[in-house]
ZADO-1210 file (C-alpha; in nm, 4 decimals, padded with zeros to 6 digits):
<atoms>
<atom x="01.1251" y="-02.4340" z="-00.6986" code="UNK" pos="1"/>
<atom x="01.1188" y="-02.1918" z="-00.4366" code="UNK" pos="2"/>
<atom x="01.1057" y="-01.8626" z="-00.6571" code="UNK" pos="3"/>
<atom x="00.7953" y="-01.9883" z="-00.8232" code="UNK" pos="4"/>
<atom x="00.6333" y="-02.0834" z="-00.4940" code="UNK" pos="5"/>
<atom x="00.6998" y="-01.7368" z="-00.3844" code="UNK" pos="6"/>
<atom x="00.6165" y="-01.5491" z="-00.6292" code="UNK" pos="7"/>
<atom x="00.2511" y="-01.7276" z="-00.6540" code="UNK" pos="8"/>
<atom x="00.2385" y="-01.6569" z="-00.3318" code="UNK" pos="9"/>
<atom x="00.2947" y="-01.2957" z="-00.4039" code="UNK" pos="10"/>
<atom x="00.0491" y="-01.3057" z="-00.6919" code="UNK" pos="11"/>
<atom x="-00.2238" y="-01.4503" z="-00.4553" code="UNK" pos="12"/>
<atom x="-00.1728" y="-01.2128" z="-00.1961" code="UNK" pos="13"/>
<atom x="-00.2113" y="-00.9070" z="-00.4451" code="UNK" pos="14"/>
<atom x="-00.5409" y="-01.0674" z="-00.5648" code="UNK" pos="15"/>
<atom x="-00.6622" y="-01.1154" z="-00.1967" code="UNK" pos="16"/>
<atom x="-00.5669" y="-00.7435" z="-00.1232" code="UNK" pos="17"/>
<atom x="-00.7082" y="-00.6123" z="-00.4401" code="UNK" pos="18"/>
<atom x="-01.0336" y="-00.7776" z="-00.3631" code="UNK" pos="19"/>
<atom x="-01.0582" y="-00.6668" z="-00.0154" code="UNK" pos="20"/>
<atom x="-00.9871" y="-00.2999" z="-00.1160" code="UNK" pos="21"/>
<atom x="-01.2462" y="-00.3275" z="-00.3619" code="UNK" pos="22"/>
<atom x="-01.5090" y="-00.4187" z="-00.1353" code="UNK" pos="23"/>
<atom x="-01.3763" y="-00.1780" z="00.1519" code="UNK" pos="24"/>
<atom x="-01.3752" y="00.1417" z="-00.1314" code="UNK" pos="25"/>
<atom x="-01.6793" y="00.0102" z="-00.3878" code="UNK" pos="26"/>
<atom x="-01.7943" y="00.3639" z="-00.5557" code="UNK" pos="27"/>
<atom x="-01.4901" y="00.5372" z="-00.4101" code="UNK" pos="28"/>
<atom x="-01.2751" y="00.3869" z="-00.6800" code="UNK" pos="29"/>
<atom x="-01.2824" y="00.5616" z="-01.0334" code="UNK" pos="30"/>
<atom x="-01.1124" y="00.2587" z="-01.1734" code="UNK" pos="31"/>
<atom x="-01.0322" y="-00.1129" z="-01.1130" code="UNK" pos="32"/>
<atom x="-00.7741" y="-00.2106" z="-00.9265" code="UNK" pos="33"/>
<atom x="-00.5005" y="-00.4254" z="-01.0584" code="UNK" pos="34"/>
<atom x="-00.2049" y="-00.6341" z="-01.0493" code="UNK" pos="35"/>
<atom x="00.0660" y="-00.4336" z="-01.1807" code="UNK" pos="36"/>
<atom x="00.2233" y="-00.6854" z="-01.4299" code="UNK" pos="37"/>
<atom x="00.5001" y="-00.5097" z="-01.5328" code="UNK" pos="38"/>
<atom x="00.6785" y="-00.4776" z="-01.2056" code="UNK" pos="39"/>
<atom x="00.9005" y="-00.7598" z="-01.2284" code="UNK" pos="40"/>
<atom x="01.0065" y="-00.6242" z="-01.5550" code="UNK" pos="41"/>
<atom x="01.0264" y="-00.2751" z="-01.5213" code="UNK" pos="42"/>
<atom x="01.0228" y="-00.2208" z="-01.1367" code="UNK" pos="43"/>
<atom x="00.7649" y="-00.0045" z="-00.9900" code="UNK" pos="44"/>
<atom x="00.4658" y="-00.1033" z="-00.7315" code="UNK" pos="45"/>
<atom x="00.2373" y="-00.3850" z="-00.7111" code="UNK" pos="46"/>
<atom x="-00.1058" y="-00.2663" z="-00.7136" code="UNK" pos="47"/>
<atom x="-00.2294" y="-00.0003" z="-00.9727" code="UNK" pos="48"/>
<atom x="-00.5536" y="00.1999" z="-00.9714" code="UNK" pos="49"/>
<atom x="-00.5795" y="00.3880" z="-00.6645" code="UNK" pos="50"/>
<atom x="-00.5600" y="00.7326" z="-00.7737" code="UNK" pos="51"/>
<atom x="-00.2243" y="00.9059" z="-00.5529" code="UNK" pos="52"/>
<atom x="-00.1342" y="00.6133" z="-00.3812" code="UNK" pos="53"/>
<atom x="00.1590" y="00.3280" z="-00.4942" code="UNK" pos="54"/>
<atom x="00.0659" y="00.0125" z="-00.3110" code="UNK" pos="55"/>
<atom x="00.3539" y="-00.2482" z="-00.2469" code="UNK" pos="56"/>
<atom x="00.2199" y="-00.5746" z="-00.0807" code="UNK" pos="57"/>
<atom x="00.4148" y="-00.8217" z="00.0982" code="UNK" pos="58"/>
<atom x="00.3273" y="-01.1860" z="00.2185" code="UNK" pos="59"/>
<atom x="00.5326" y="-01.3673" z="00.4477" code="UNK" pos="60"/>
<atom x="00.5251" y="-01.6758" z="00.6907" code="UNK" pos="61"/>
<atom x="00.6569" y="-01.4526" z="00.9872" code="UNK" pos="62"/>
<atom x="00.7990" y="-01.0709" z="00.9213" code="UNK" pos="63"/>
<atom x="01.0588" y="-00.9364" z="01.1493" code="UNK" pos="64"/>
<atom x="01.0998" y="-00.5517" z="01.2295" code="UNK" pos="65"/>
<atom x="01.4260" y="-00.5305" z="01.0137" code="UNK" pos="66"/>
<atom x="01.2249" y="-00.6775" z="00.7052" code="UNK" pos="67"/>
<atom x="00.8878" y="-00.4250" z="00.7429" code="UNK" pos="68"/>
<atom x="01.1712" y="-00.1120" z="00.7507" code="UNK" pos="69"/>
<atom x="01.3271" y="-00.2733" z="00.4247" code="UNK" pos="70"/>
<atom x="01.0093" y="-00.3273" z="00.2789" code="UNK" pos="71"/>
<atom x="00.8842" y="00.0365" z="00.3764" code="UNK" pos="72"/>
<atom x="01.2045" y="00.1771" z="00.1855" code="UNK" pos="73"/>
<atom x="01.1329" y="-00.0222" z="-00.1156" code="UNK" pos="74"/>
<atom x="00.7552" y="00.1083" z="-00.1015" code="UNK" pos="75"/>
<atom x="00.9064" y="00.4593" z="-00.0752" code="UNK" pos="76"/>
<atom x="01.1110" y="00.4131" z="-00.3527" code="UNK" pos="77"/>
<atom x="00.8575" y="00.2878" z="-00.5732" code="UNK" pos="78"/>
<atom x="00.6172" y="00.5775" z="-00.4894" code="UNK" pos="79"/>
<atom x="00.8862" y="00.8693" z="-00.5545" code="UNK" pos="80"/>
<atom x="00.9361" y="00.7207" z="-00.9184" code="UNK" pos="81"/>
<atom x="00.6011" y="00.7982" z="-00.9790" code="UNK" pos="82"/>
<atom x="00.5034" y="01.0802" z="-00.7511" code="UNK" pos="83"/>
<atom x="00.2363" y="00.9162" z="-00.5127" code="UNK" pos="84"/>
<atom x="00.2068" y="00.8283" z="-00.1533" code="UNK" pos="85"/>
<atom x="00.3627" y="00.5088" z="-00.0392" code="UNK" pos="86"/>
<atom x="00.1767" y="00.2359" z="00.0796" code="UNK" pos="87"/>
<atom x="00.3280" y="-00.1140" z="00.2427" code="UNK" pos="88"/>
<atom x="00.0597" y="-00.3757" z="00.2783" code="UNK" pos="89"/>
<atom x="00.1467" y="-00.6764" z="00.4593" code="UNK" pos="90"/>
<atom x="00.0387" y="-00.9662" z="00.5989" code="UNK" pos="91"/>
<atom x="00.1926" y="-01.2901" z="00.8034" code="UNK" pos="92"/>
<atom x="00.0303" y="-01.6343" z="00.7890" code="UNK" pos="93"/>
<atom x="-00.2552" y="-01.6875" z="01.0317" code="UNK" pos="94"/>
<atom x="-00.2625" y="-01.3353" z="01.0451" code="UNK" pos="95"/>
<atom x="-00.5117" y="-01.0141" z="00.8993" code="UNK" pos="96"/>
<atom x="-00.3792" y="-00.7757" z="00.6517" code="UNK" pos="97"/>
<atom x="-00.1580" y="-00.4576" z="00.8059" code="UNK" pos="98"/>
<atom x="-00.1022" y="-00.1265" z="00.6173" code="UNK" pos="99"/>
<atom x="00.1681" y="00.1315" z="00.6826" code="UNK" pos="100"/>
<atom x="00.1456" y="00.5225" z="00.5411" code="UNK" pos="101"/>
<atom x="00.3212" y="00.7947" z="00.6434" code="UNK" pos="102"/>
<atom x="00.2000" y="00.9852" z="00.9130" code="UNK" pos="103"/>
<atom x="00.2370" y="01.3056" z="00.6950" code="UNK" pos="104"/>
<atom x="-00.0228" y="01.1638" z="00.4429" code="UNK" pos="105"/>
<atom x="-00.2638" y="01.0992" z="00.7152" code="UNK" pos="106"/>
<atom x="-00.2112" y="01.4245" z="00.8957" code="UNK" pos="107"/>
<atom x="-00.1080" y="01.6853" z="00.6522" code="UNK" pos="108"/>
<atom x="00.1388" y="01.9320" z="00.8146" code="UNK" pos="109"/>
<atom x="00.3159" y="01.6889" z="01.0281" code="UNK" pos="110"/>
<atom x="00.6515" y="01.7469" z="00.9650" code="UNK" pos="111"/>
<atom x="00.9892" y="01.5795" z="01.0470" code="UNK" pos="112"/>
<atom x="01.3242" y="01.5441" z="00.9138" code="UNK" pos="113"/>
<atom x="01.2696" y="01.2121" z="00.8825" code="UNK" pos="114"/>
<atom x="00.9157" y="01.2008" z="00.7658" code="UNK" pos="115"/>
<atom x="01.0128" y="00.8871" z="00.5849" code="UNK" pos="116"/>
<atom x="01.1335" y="00.6810" z="00.8105" code="UNK" pos="117"/>
<atom x="00.9193" y="00.3868" z="00.9150" code="UNK" pos="118"/>
<atom x="00.9148" y="00.5711" z="01.2571" code="UNK" pos="119"/>
<atom x="00.6888" y="00.8047" z="01.1284" code="UNK" pos="120"/>
<atom x="00.4551" y="00.5795" z="00.9689" code="UNK" pos="121"/>
<atom x="00.1239" y="00.4306" z="01.1132" code="UNK" pos="122"/>
<atom x="-00.0028" y="00.1128" z="01.0790" code="UNK" pos="123"/>
<atom x="-00.3789" y="00.0176" z="01.0385" code="UNK" pos="124"/>
<atom x="-00.5946" y="-00.2439" z="00.9499" code="UNK" pos="125"/>
<atom x="-00.7290" y="-00.2666" z="00.5538" code="UNK" pos="126"/>
<atom x="-01.0854" y="-00.1298" z="00.6783" code="UNK" pos="127"/>
<atom x="-00.9414" y="00.1895" z="00.8449" code="UNK" pos="128"/>
<atom x="-00.6894" y="00.2613" z="00.5441" code="UNK" pos="129"/>
<atom x="-01.0030" y="00.2334" z="00.3376" code="UNK" pos="130"/>
<atom x="-01.1714" y="00.4786" z="00.5441" code="UNK" pos="131"/>
<atom x="-00.8426" y="00.7031" z="00.5041" code="UNK" pos="132"/>
<atom x="-00.8925" y="00.6837" z="00.1188" code="UNK" pos="133"/>
<atom x="-01.2457" y="00.7825" z="00.1288" code="UNK" pos="134"/>
<atom x="-01.2256" y="01.0632" z="00.3477" code="UNK" pos="135"/>
<atom x="-00.9391" y="01.2271" z="00.1157" code="UNK" pos="136"/>
<atom x="-01.1151" y="01.1196" z="-00.1692" code="UNK" pos="137"/>
<atom x="-01.4404" y="01.3103" z="-00.0489" code="UNK" pos="138"/>
<atom x="-01.2138" y="01.5900" z="00.0757" code="UNK" pos="139"/>
<atom x="-01.0687" y="01.6168" z="-00.2597" code="UNK" pos="140"/>
<atom x="-01.4067" y="01.6184" z="-00.4236" code="UNK" pos="141"/>
<atom x="-01.5250" y="01.8961" z="-00.2116" code="UNK" pos="142"/>
<atom x="-01.2477" y="02.1340" z="-00.3020" code="UNK" pos="143"/>
<atom x="-01.2796" y="02.0434" z="-00.6962" code="UNK" pos="144"/>
<atom x="-01.6620" y="02.1875" z="-00.6618" code="UNK" pos="145"/>
</atoms>
């Protein structure tokens, strides 16, 4: 029974985050964000539709630092399979959503031998992540013109 509740909690978390990102990104989105319904069978990130980003979602009662490190590793693996930038979005009970991305995805040219390590990530709010996406989208549109 715990597995069913865990899956339901995960699906609910994905829908919650999709709604928040959709509200924050508005017209920046080129397609609707959706849950990746193939993720259990075929593997893959949790939310599709945000160009260039592979979003992994975690929702737990309480998260430990080691779990965040493991979840980041999972987000990296999922993103590398499809050549996109990894995103880890997570929320503990009674807390707000947090989003983690690589520093090098925010500040191009930032380099480290351990650039994919969780130590080289930046944690931010959903509105802050949406601002990053909007800014990068605007820069891409500017270069395309």
